[in-house]
C-alpha positions, 0 to 999 in steps of 0.5 A: 499500500502506498501514500499519496506522496506514493511512500510505501507504508508499513504500518496504518495508524487509524481511527474508526469515527462514528455519528449520530444525530438527534434526529437519527436516533429511534428504534426502526429497523433504519434507525438501528443500521445507523447506530453508534455500534452499527457502525464501530462494527461495520467499521472493524470489519473492513479492517479485518478485510484489508489484514488480508489483501495486506499482510505485509502491513501492520494495522494499529487502532488508535481509536474509537470515535464517537460524536453521539445527538450531534448535527452532521451539519455542524464539525465543530464536534468532541470527538471530531475535534479530537480526530483532528488533532491527533492527525495533527499531532502525527498520530493517526494516517487512516480515517474509516466511516460506515459512509459519507454522512457520519463524517458530515453532511454540509457538503462544501466543508465534506468535501474539503476534509476529502478534497484538500484537508485528508491527502495534506495530511497524508491520512487515507480516508475511506467510507465503506457504503460509498467505495471511497478510498483516497488513497485509490484512484478510484471512480467511486471518488470523483462522484464523492462531492455528488453524495456529499451534496445530497446528504446536505440536501436530506440534512436540509429537508429533515431541518424542514420537515422539523420546524414545519412540525414543531411550529403546528405544536407551537401553534397548537399551544404546546410546549416545545423545548427550552428553559421552563419558565419560574413557577411552572413544571412539566406537565408528568402527564402531558410533555407539552404542556406546564402546571404550577410549581409552588415554591417557584411561582411564590417567587414569582409572585413576590418578584412582581409585587416587588415592582408594584411597590415601585422599585427598580429591577437593582433594588428587587435583585438586591433585595431578594439575594438579601433575603435569600431567596434560591435562583430558578436554576436551583429550584428546577435543580439545575446541574450546575454549580451555581451560588443561590445569591447571585440574582442579577438583573437580566434574570429578573426582568426576563420574569417581569416582562414574560406573558407566559404568567399570564398563562399563555404559550410565548415561543418562537422568539429566536430562529436561524438564518438556516440548517447550517449556521449557529447564528440566532436571529431573534424575531419581533412581536408580531412573528410569535406564536402565542396562544392564550389560556394554556395554564394556570396563570400566576398573575393577573393581567392588572398586575402584569400591565401595571408592572409593565407601566412602571418597568416603560419609566424606571429602567434607568432609575438607579439606587441615587436616581430620585423617583420623580412621580412623572418621571418618563411620560413628559414629551417635547411638542417641538421634537419628541423626545424625552424630557428629563429632569435634572437635579444639579449639587448647587441648586433645591430645585429642579429642572426638565431639560429635552434630551434632544436639545442636551444630547446635539442642541449646542453643535447642532441648534436642533430644539430649545432647552425647554428648562423649566421649574420641574416641581411647579410643572408638578403642581399644575399637571397634579391640580388639572389631573384632579379637578378632572377626577372631581367632575367623576368622582361620586364619593358615596359609591366609590365608598360603597365599592371599597367596603363591598370589595372588603367584605369579599377581600379573597387575599385573607383566605390565600394568605391563611392558605398559603399560611398553611402550606408553608407550616405543612413544608416547614413540619415536613422538612424537619421531619425528614432533616431528622430521618437523614440525621438518624441516617447518620447516627446509624452509619446508613449514610456518612458524614459527607453525605449528612452535609450534602443532603442536608445543605438544601434542606436546611436552605428551603427550610430558612426560606420557607421560614421567612415566607411564614414571617411576611404571609403572617405580618401581610394578615395582620397588615390587612387586619389592622388595616381593616379596624381604621379604615377611613373611607375618607381619607382613600379616598383623600389620598387617591386625589393626592396623586402621590403614587405613581401607579395612579399617574400610569393609568390615568395619564397616555403623555404629557407635552411639554412646549418651548415656551411651558405650555403643557397639553395632557393626554389622558388615558381614560376619555370618557369617564362614567359615573 
């Protein structure tokens, strides 16, 4: 046997390479024939025949490499990379696969390996089923590019079929995979459906309540870390070494903006250019697959919408920044850009300024400063809102609505249920910890095993105790408020308009003219009595 450089070969150091993609895995006869085990056996039988054909040549197996569950459209595979490294280290001079598609389904790269890379590294490549042998001048070698194109076309068609099937599933409201949102878990009876995970659900509700209190994303992250609330990955038992205290602003932001918590299945947010490309393309919302009411909601629509309103105005809010009532609502009448609020260190008041002017005005003479005393502006706007509210406010009717609400208040029942659940969970955890401790005393488990098992138990116990205290405090607060309810004061507080959420629900946008003229656009155009 002679190599590519016409030198006689005495020793063949060969690698058997096998590959099976996820799409090809299954139980049919055809799939079984493609199996890793079957591929290796075919290659080993081929080597036995080669030993008979070349009795003066020694055959030495360097490795059997296999990539199981990896697409042939990519060459970034763990064991294939090992193969390349061994060739570059000159430890191998022959590679065998059962067929060309095992090497790869990207016809351009596969052709490049067969026609250029393997020969340049003086490596004999053999594909048994198609009779491809790069050490021989065979006619079958010349049709290898056609076979490779056919293999890639198969991958392309398979990809299209899978995409089409997944699209149909998504449009039916079926979960097609990916990260399940915190607060849900896969239904054991139906893999396409979600059911509520109680521990995650309480954390999601806690995050939304913190947002409703007008806390910034960073402030919520700090509170979650301080309360030692476990991360979603910890609750889902993902096999990652994560610190339970490392909440991030991106994680919280994703939770607060996730419409899944309304009970809707939201999928198809991203796609890829084609079956070979790994580049992710983020699709506009109108192209998402959204199916409503597919699972139990965790957050009601009103709470979700209110959080989105607050989130919109708080997206750039930091710990040190002041949360002005009208922040994010005022726009420039002339250029339609946002009016921000500036505070100067040596001045007692603050002023409005057009962001477009602040950024470009001095250089390009665009727009004007729109500099007015913010607090004077706020007084005028709040006065207008109050006067408009009083036109349509019936105090007696409002008091009756509040009383009826309190009479049928479901919050107390929900809190009592949560208190009982927490107490039961605490009792159960204490019992489990005691049993584990007995196992350690009886040497059923080692000290190290005991510490590993009880660590997560104690973390959950600590979290449940904090939840219980919070529920009890909430119940006490509601009961105290019921005793001291002053309905006129509630109405007066509403009319004081010191709650940003009230402002956001009433006002769509406020336009400020360069001459100080204010135009207020209300969300409710025709309020009812």
